[in-house]
C-alpha positions in Angstrom: -5.9 18.2 15.0 -3.2 17.2 12.4 -4.0 17.4 8.7 -5.7 14.4 7.1 -3.3 12.7 4.8 -5.2 11.5 1.7 -4.3 10.9 -2.0 -4.2 8.2 -4.6 -2.1 6.0 -6.7 -0.7 8.0 -9.7 1.0 6.7 -12.8 4.6 7.5 -13.7 5.6 7.8 -17.4 7.9 9.6 -19.7 8.9 12.3 -20.4 8.2 13.8 -16.9 8.3 10.6 -14.8 8.3 11.4 -11.0 7.7 15.1 -11.6 4.7 14.3 -13.7 3.4 11.9 -10.9 3.6 14.7 -8.3 1.9 17.2 -10.6 -0.9 14.7 -11.2 -1.4 14.0 -7.5 -1.6 17.7 -6.7 -4.2 18.2 -9.5 -6.4 15.7 -7.5 -6.1 17.8 -4.3 -3.9 15.1 -2.7 -1.2 15.7 0.0 0.1 12.1 -0.2 0.3 9.7 -3.2 1.7 6.3 -4.2 3.8 5.4 -7.2 5.3 2.3 -8.8 8.8 3.0 -10.1 8.0 0.9 -13.2 5.2 -1.4 -14.4 3.7 -3.3 -11.5 3.5 -6.5 -13.6 7.3 -6.9 -14.1 10.6 -5.9 -12.6 11.9 -3.9 -15.7 12.8 -0.5 -14.5 13.8 2.9 -16.1 17.3 4.0 -14.8 17.0 6.2 -11.8 19.0 9.0 -13.6 16.1 9.4 -16.0 13.3 9.8 -13.4 13.8 13.6 -12.7 14.4 13.0 -9.0 15.8 16.4 -8.2 13.0 18.2 -10.0 10.5 16.0 -8.3 11.9 16.7 -4.8 12.0 20.4 -5.5 8.4 20.4 -6.7 7.3 18.6 -3.5 9.2 21.1 -1.3 7.6 24.1 -3.2 4.2 22.6 -2.6 4.7 21.5 1.1 4.5 17.8 0.4 6.7 15.7 2.7 8.7 13.1 0.9 7.7 10.7 3.7 4.2 10.9 2.4 5.2 9.5 -1.0 4.6 5.8 -0.9 6.2 3.4 -3.3 4.6 0.0 -4.2 6.8 -2.9 -5.2 5.9 -5.0 -8.3 3.4 -7.9 -8.0 5.8 -10.4 -9.6 7.8 -11.0 -6.4 7.0 -14.1 -4.3 9.2 -13.8 -1.2 7.4 -16.9 0.2 8.6 -19.1 -2.7 10.1 -22.4 -1.8 11.9 -22.6 -5.1 15.5 -21.4 -4.5 15.8 -19.8 -8.0 12.4 -18.0 -7.8 13.1 -16.9 -4.3 16.5 -15.5 -5.2 14.9 -13.5 -8.1 12.3 -12.1 -5.8 14.9 -11.2 -3.2 17.0 -9.3 -5.9 13.8 -7.5 -7.1 13.1 -6.4 -3.5 16.6 -5.2 -3.0 16.4 -3.2 -6.2 13.1 -1.6 -5.1 14.4 -0.7 -1.7 17.4 1.0 -3.3 15.1 2.9 -5.7 12.8 3.9 -2.9 15.7 5.2 -0.8 17.2 7.1 -3.8 13.9 8.8 -4.5 13.8 9.9 -0.9 10.6 8.0 0.1 10.2 6.1 3.4 7.6 3.4 2.8 7.7 0.5 0.3 4.5 -1.5 0.1 5.0 -5.2 -0.6 2.6 -8.1 -1.2 3.9 -10.7 1.3 4.0 -13.7 -1.1 2.4 -17.0 -1.8 2.6 -20.5 -0.4 2.9 -22.5 -3.7 3.3 -26.2 -3.1 4.7 -25.6 0.4 3.1 -25.2 3.8 1.9 -21.7 4.7 4.2 -21.8 7.8 7.2 -22.3 5.6 6.2 -19.5 3.3 6.0 -17.2 6.3 9.6 -18.2 7.3 10.8 -17.6 3.8 9.3 -14.1 3.7 10.9 -13.2 7.0 14.3 -14.5 5.9 14.1 -12.4 2.7 13.3 -9.2 4.6 16.0 -9.9 7.2 18.5 -10.3 4.4 17.4 -7.0 2.9 17.5 -5.2 6.2 21.1 -6.0 6.7 21.8 -3.3 4.1 18.6 -1.3 4.4 19.0 1.8 6.6 16.1 4.0 5.5 13.1 2.2 4.0 10.2 0.7 6.0 9.0 -2.4 4.2 5.2 -2.5 4.6 3.5 -5.9 4.2 0.1 -5.5 2.7 -3.0 -7.2 4.1 -4.4 -9.5 1.4 -7.9 -10.7 0.4 -7.0 -14.4 0.5 -7.1 -15.4 -3.1 -5.5 -18.8 -3.8 -2.3 -19.3 -1.9 -1.8 -15.6 -0.7 -0.1 -15.1 2.6 -1.4 -12.2 4.6 -5.1 -12.9 4.7 -5.1 -12.8 8.5 -3.6 -10.5 11.0 -2.1 -13.5 12.6 0.0 -14.4 9.5 1.4 -10.9 9.3 2.1 -10.9 13.0 4.0 -14.2 12.6 6.2 -12.6 9.9 6.9 -9.6 12.1 7.9 -11.8 15.0 10.6 -13.3 12.8 12.0 -9.9 11.7 15.3 -9.0 13.4 15.2 -5.2 13.0 11.6 -4.2 13.6 12.4 -0.5 12.8 12.1 -1.3 9.1 8.9 -3.4 9.0 5.3 -2.2 8.9 1.9 -3.0 7.6 -0.2 -1.5 4.8 -3.9 -2.2 5.5 -6.2 -2.3 2.5 -9.8 -1.8 3.4 -11.1 -3.8 0.4 -8.7 -6.6 1.1 -9.6 -7.0 4.8 -13.3 -6.9 3.9 -12.9 -9.6 1.3 -10.8 -11.6 3.7 -13.6 -11.6 6.2 -12.9 -8.8 8.7 -15.9 -6.8 9.8 -16.7 -4.3 7.0 -18.8 -2.0 9.2 -17.2 -2.2 12.7 -14.0 -0.3 12.3 -13.6 -0.3 16.1 -13.5 -4.1 16.4 -11.1 -4.3 13.4 -8.7 -1.8 15.0 -8.9 -3.6 18.4 -8.1 -6.9 16.7 -5.2 -5.2 14.8 -3.8 -3.7 18.0 -4.2 -7.0 19.9 -2.6 -9.2 17.2 -0.1 -7.0 15.4 0.0 -3.6 17.1 -1.1 -0.3 15.7 2.4 1.0 15.9 3.1 -1.1 12.8 0.3 0.4 10.8 2.1 2.8 8.4 -0.1 3.0 5.2 -3.8 2.5 4.5 -5.1 1.6 1.0 -8.6 3.1 1.1 -10.9 1.2 -1.3 -14.5 0.2 -1.4 -15.2 -3.4 -2.5 -17.4 -4.9 -5.2 -17.7 -8.0 -3.1 -19.4 -9.1 0.1 -17.4 -9.6 3.3 -15.4 -12.9 3.2 -15.5 -13.4 -0.6 -11.7 -13.6 -1.0 -12.1 -11.9 -4.4 -10.1 -8.5 -4.2 -12.1 -6.3 -6.6 -11.9 -2.6 -5.7 -14.9 -0.2 -6.1 -15.2 3.6 -6.0 -15.7 5.2 -2.6 -19.3 4.8 -1.5 -20.4 2.6 -4.4 -19.4 -0.8 -2.9 -20.3 -3.1 -0.1 -18.2 -1.3 2.5 -19.9 2.1 2.0 -19.1 5.7 2.4 -19.8 6.0 6.1 -17.5 3.2 7.1 -14.7 4.5 4.8 -15.1 7.9 6.3 -14.3 6.5 9.7 -11.0 5.2 8.3 -10.1 8.7 7.1 -11.1 10.7 10.2 -10.5 8.4 13.1 -8.1 10.3 15.4 -5.8 7.2 15.7 -5.3 7.2 12.0 -5.1 10.8 11.0 -1.3 10.9 10.5 -1.3 7.7 8.5 -1.2 8.2 4.7 -4.4 7.0 3.0 -4.1 5.9 -0.7 -7.0 5.4 -3.1 -6.7 2.7 -5.6 -10.2 2.8 -7.0 -11.2 2.0 -10.6 -11.7 4.5 -13.4 -15.2 5.4 -14.4 -15.9 6.0 -18.1 -12.1 5.9 -18.8 -11.2 8.6 -16.3 -10.0 8.5 -12.6 -12.3 9.8 -10.0 -9.6 10.5 -7.4 -10.3 14.2 -7.2 -14.0 13.7 -6.5 -13.3 10.9 -4.0 -10.8 13.0 -2.1 -13.2 15.9 -2.0 -16.1 13.9 -0.5 -13.9 12.2 2.0 -12.4 15.5 3.2 -15.8 17.2 3.3 -17.5 14.3 5.0 -20.4 14.8 2.6 -21.5 12.3 0.0 -22.4 13.4 -3.6 -23.1 11.2 -6.6 -19.9 11.8 -8.6 -20.2 8.9 -11.0 -22.2 10.6 -13.7 
């Protein structure tokens, strides 16, 4: 059986930038990880020449980490669904920049929040999102843009598999589109938090499992259908350890990178402990 791919979000900061991110990920026992190429709350970015890309790539090679298993997440400030021409243009330029940075780093997958339907019909926001991705893909030759499943707060697009499927239908080059499934988000959006089989059947029927490229593996602080989006440590939330274990070890999902975005406990990350219990399939109380 192929190796389970599991890791976490890791920060990137000076002076070591990407090299430091990789070193942190390996200290957690990860063989995949996710980064932002700058602060997630804005589009201000450190020049690529300062990120230590060559040292980063060499380090990954020395530790047998495939660059395709480094996931990049785009900043939250984009709204590709915007009906405001100026805001849409800014979001499009931000996405173009992130695709370029992801490609230069050597990564394959860029996770993107689809966008919001602010003062426009949801159907129009879906069209706007697809138009933006089609525009980017005219120059994009390497990066798969992975739309994230959302919890359904406010005007978010992507709460349902149907909305994501409708975006994909409008994408011209489907080689460069995928889905990032967040277990907390789909729970809070109302999908079955215990029945992974039904969820995967629905995903296959509506979108197609071939589009599932990344999994954000998070427990949830909230009950199913709450539309809240508050992550919890593995096994401490309403989804539970046994269900999340299925997402890690299901044979259909083994080769898909799984990324933890769980909260810190007493001001420290618990990614190493969470990765350990998920690999070992054995629960321990690690929040002490």
